[in-house]
C-alpha positions as CSV (number, residue, x, y, z in Angstrom):
1,M,18.9,-7.3,-3.4
2,F,20.4,-3.8,-3.5
3,A,21.0,-4.1,-7.2
4,I,17.3,-5.0,-7.9
5,F,16.1,-2.1,-5.5
6,R,18.4,0.4,-7.3
7,K,17.2,-0.9,-10.8
8,E,13.5,-0.4,-9.7
9,I,13.9,3.0,-8.2
10,S,15.9,4.1,-11.2
11,G,13.0,2.8,-13.3
12,F,10.4,4.7,-11.4
13,F,12.1,8.0,-11.9
14,S,13.7,7.6,-15.3
15,S,10.2,7.1,-16.5
16,L,7.3,9.1,-15.3
17,T,6.0,6.4,-13.0
18,G,7.3,7.6,-9.7
19,Y,6.4,11.3,-10.3
20,I,2.9,10.4,-11.6
21,V,2.1,8.2,-8.4
22,I,3.1,11.1,-6.1
23,I,1.4,13.7,-8.0
24,V,-1.8,11.8,-8.3
25,F,-1.9,10.9,-4.7
26,L,-1.4,14.5,-3.8
27,V,-3.9,15.9,-6.3
28,I,-6.7,13.7,-5.5
29,N,-6.5,14.3,-1.7
30,S,-5.9,18.0,-2.3
31,L,-9.0,18.2,-4.4
32,F,-11.3,16.6,-1.8
33,M,-9.7,18.3,1.2
34,W,-9.6,21.9,-0.3
35,V,-11.5,22.3,-3.5
36,F,-14.6,20.1,-3.8
37,P,-17.4,21.3,-1.6
38,G,-19.0,19.1,0.9
39,E,-18.3,17.3,4.3
40,W,-14.8,16.3,3.3
41,N,-13.8,19.8,2.6
42,I,-11.7,21.1,5.6
43,L,-12.9,24.7,5.0
44,D,-16.6,23.7,4.7
45,S,-16.6,21.4,7.7
46,G,-15.0,24.2,9.9
47,Y,-13.1,21.6,11.8
48,A,-9.3,21.5,11.5
49,S,-8.3,17.7,11.0
50,L,-6.8,15.4,8.7
51,D,-9.6,12.9,8.7
52,T,-10.3,13.3,5.0
53,L,-6.7,12.5,4.1
54,F,-6.7,9.3,6.2
55,F,-10.1,8.2,5.0
56,L,-9.4,8.6,1.3
57,S,-5.7,7.5,1.1
58,P,-6.4,3.8,1.6
59,W,-8.7,4.0,-1.4
60,V,-6.4,6.0,-3.4
61,F,-3.4,3.7,-2.6
62,M,-5.7,0.7,-3.5
63,F,-5.3,1.7,-7.2
64,L,-2.0,3.5,-7.2
65,V,0.1,0.9,-5.5
66,P,-1.1,-2.0,-7.9
67,A,-0.4,0.3,-10.8
68,V,3.2,0.6,-9.6
69,T,3.6,-3.1,-8.7
70,M,1.8,-4.7,-11.7
71,R,4.9,-4.7,-14.1
72,M,7.5,-5.7,-11.6
73,I,7.4,-9.5,-12.2
74,A,4.8,-9.7,-15.0
75,E,6.9,-7.6,-17.3
76,E,10.1,-9.5,-16.5
77,K,8.2,-12.8,-17.5
78,R,6.7,-11.4,-20.7
79,L,10.1,-10.1,-21.9
80,G,12.0,-13.2,-20.7
81,T,14.4,-11.1,-18.6
82,I,13.3,-13.2,-15.5
83,E,15.6,-16.0,-16.7
84,L,18.4,-13.5,-17.0
85,I,17.9,-12.3,-13.4
86,Y,17.8,-16.0,-12.4
87,S,21.4,-16.4,-13.9
88,K,22.8,-13.7,-11.7
89,P,24.1,-14.5,-8.1
90,I,20.9,-13.4,-6.4
91,S,18.2,-15.5,-4.6
92,E,14.5,-15.4,-5.1
93,S,14.2,-13.5,-1.8
94,G,16.7,-11.0,-3.1
95,I,14.5,-10.4,-6.2
96,I,11.3,-10.1,-4.3
97,Y,12.6,-7.9,-1.4
98,G,14.5,-5.7,-3.8
99,K,11.3,-5.0,-5.8
100,Y,9.2,-4.8,-2.6
101,F,11.4,-2.3,-0.8
102,A,11.5,-0.2,-4.0
103,S,7.7,-0.1,-3.9
104,V,7.7,0.9,-0.3
105,C,10.2,3.5,-0.8
106,L,7.8,5.1,-3.5
107,V,5.0,5.0,-0.9
108,I,7.2,6.9,1.7
109,L,8.0,9.5,-1.1
110,A,4.3,9.8,-1.7
111,L,3.5,10.3,1.9
112,L,6.2,12.9,2.8
113,P,4.6,15.7,1.0
114,G,1.5,14.9,3.0
115,L,3.3,16.8,5.9
116,I,2.3,20.0,4.0
117,Y,-1.3,19.1,4.8
118,Y,-0.4,18.7,8.5
119,F,1.3,22.0,8.8
120,S,-1.6,23.7,6.8
121,V,-4.3,22.3,9.2
122,Y,-2.0,22.9,12.2
123,T,-1.8,26.6,11.5
124,L,-5.5,27.0,10.2
125,G,-7.4,26.1,13.4
126,E,-8.9,28.7,15.4
127,T,-6.3,27.9,18.1
128,P,-3.2,27.2,16.0
129,G,-1.6,23.9,17.0
130,N,-4.9,22.5,18.2
131,L,-4.5,19.2,16.4
132,D,-4.2,15.6,17.7
133,K,-0.5,15.0,17.1
134,G,-0.5,11.5,18.5
135,G,-3.5,10.5,16.4
136,T,-2.1,12.1,13.3
137,L,1.3,10.4,13.7
138,G,-0.4,7.1,14.2
139,S,-2.5,7.5,11.1
140,F,0.6,8.2,9.0
141,I,2.2,5.2,10.5
142,G,-0.9,3.1,9.9
143,L,-1.2,4.4,6.2
144,F,2.4,3.4,5.7
145,F,1.8,-0.2,6.9
146,L,-1.5,-0.4,5.0
147,A,0.3,0.7,1.7
148,S,3.2,-1.8,2.4
149,V,0.6,-4.6,2.5
150,Y,-0.7,-3.3,-0.7
151,A,2.7,-3.5,-2.2
152,S,3.3,-7.1,-1.2
153,A,-0.1,-8.1,-2.5
154,G,0.7,-6.3,-5.8
155,I,4.0,-8.0,-6.3
156,F,2.3,-11.4,-5.5
157,A,-0.4,-10.6,-8.2
158,S,2.3,-9.6,-10.7
159,S,4.0,-13.1,-10.2
160,L,0.7,-14.8,-11.1
161,T,0.7,-13.6,-14.8
162,D,2.8,-12.1,-17.5
163,N,-0.1,-9.7,-18.3
164,Q,0.1,-6.2,-16.5
165,V,-3.5,-5.5,-16.8
166,I,-4.5,-8.8,-15.3
167,A,-1.9,-8.3,-12.5
168,F,-3.3,-4.9,-11.8
169,I,-6.9,-6.3,-11.5
170,I,-5.9,-9.0,-9.2
171,A,-3.9,-6.8,-7.1
172,V,-6.7,-4.3,-6.7
173,L,-9.2,-7.2,-5.9
174,L,-6.7,-8.6,-3.2
175,C,-6.3,-5.2,-1.7
176,F,-10.0,-4.5,-1.5
177,V,-10.7,-8.0,0.1
178,M,-7.9,-7.3,2.6
179,F,-9.2,-3.8,3.4
180,M,-13.0,-4.3,3.3
181,G,-13.8,-7.8,2.4
182,F,-13.4,-9.3,5.9
183,D,-15.6,-6.5,7.5
184,S,-18.3,-7.4,5.0
185,I,-17.9,-11.2,5.5
186,A,-18.1,-10.8,9.3
187,Y,-21.7,-9.6,9.2
188,L,-23.1,-12.2,7.1
189,P,-25.9,-14.4,8.6
190,G,-24.6,-17.2,10.8
191,L,-21.2,-15.6,11.6
192,K,-22.3,-13.3,14.4
193,K,-20.2,-15.3,17.0
194,L,-17.2,-14.9,14.8
195,N,-17.5,-11.5,13.5
196,E,-14.8,-10.0,15.8
197,V,-12.3,-12.7,14.8
198,I,-13.0,-12.2,11.1
199,I,-12.8,-8.5,11.3
200,R,-9.4,-8.7,12.9
201,L,-8.1,-10.8,9.9
202,G,-8.7,-7.6,7.6
203,I,-6.5,-4.5,7.4
204,N,-9.0,-2.0,8.2
205,E,-9.5,-2.9,12.0
206,H,-5.7,-2.7,12.6
207,Y,-5.4,0.5,10.5
208,K,-8.0,2.1,12.5
209,S,-6.4,0.9,15.8
210,I,-3.1,2.4,14.9
211,S,-4.8,5.7,13.7
212,R,-6.0,6.3,17.2
213,G,-2.4,7.1,18.2
214,V,-1.6,3.8,20.0
215,L,1.0,1.7,18.6
216,D,-0.1,-1.7,19.7
217,I,2.6,-4.4,19.0
218,K,-0.3,-6.8,17.9
219,D,-1.2,-4.4,15.0
220,V,2.5,-4.1,14.0
221,V,2.9,-7.9,14.2
222,Y,-0.2,-8.4,12.0
223,F,0.9,-6.0,9.2
224,I,4.5,-7.7,9.1
225,A,2.9,-11.0,9.1
226,V,0.6,-10.2,6.1
227,I,3.5,-8.8,4.3
228,M,5.7,-11.8,4.9
229,L,2.8,-14.0,3.9
230,F,2.5,-12.4,0.4
231,N,6.2,-12.1,-0.1
232,E,6.9,-15.8,0.8
233,A,3.9,-16.9,-1.5
234,T,5.6,-14.9,-4.3
235,R,8.8,-16.5,-3.6
236,F,7.2,-20.0,-3.8
237,L,5.9,-19.0,-7.2
238,L,9.2,-18.0,-8.4
239,L,10.8,-21.1,-7.2
240,S,8.2,-23.3,-8.8
241,R,8.7,-21.5,-12.1
242,K,12.4,-21.9,-11.8
243,W,12.3,-25.5,-11.3
244,K,9.9,-25.9,-14.0
245,G,12.2,-24.3,-16.4
246,K,15.0,-26.6,-15.3
247,S,12.9,-29.8,-15.8
């Protein structure tokens, strides 16, 4: 697994992929927080908070994370190198989790410069330091878990096809459904009695819960369970492909 992890990390930064993801994430959030006028602009709102960052970031990651993961398995299948990996003494789980943790590592590297936003807003308030530290920490943790789910969904999408563009589209669709789809379905006519249950099946409810600054074990278990579900589905697909290749 470590060899796969090291290979993917090296690939991110030997090409421009890793740098582009981090720069795009920071630039988009910076433009809305400090440059574009409107309610999301911290200077215009007159309120020292990071609400804009934590509102926009799930949507930014919804496209950036699939852009990172779309090639991970699809490209291996297209080039035929997946068979070469199979020949190595590494399990399907090792392949998947090596690629998965490399994606998560890139997410962490994208989030770390976000501390600049925190210290900027921390010192900009009329009373320096008047910032909800618990809520901010919870929001960063929630954003990490959310992007981690996106990464597992993206790798699953990449295992479905050998076309990177198709993998990207499927991944974005999966991420959107997980983030907003259940909220929309919950309010369809006839589902009123089940709306709370359906909403809790989606990411958004758990993300908002952690963002309040309370790290509930139920929310953590939810994120880990969804990540495991996607990763195990990917492992099943790789296993089925491997056995087809032997038959």
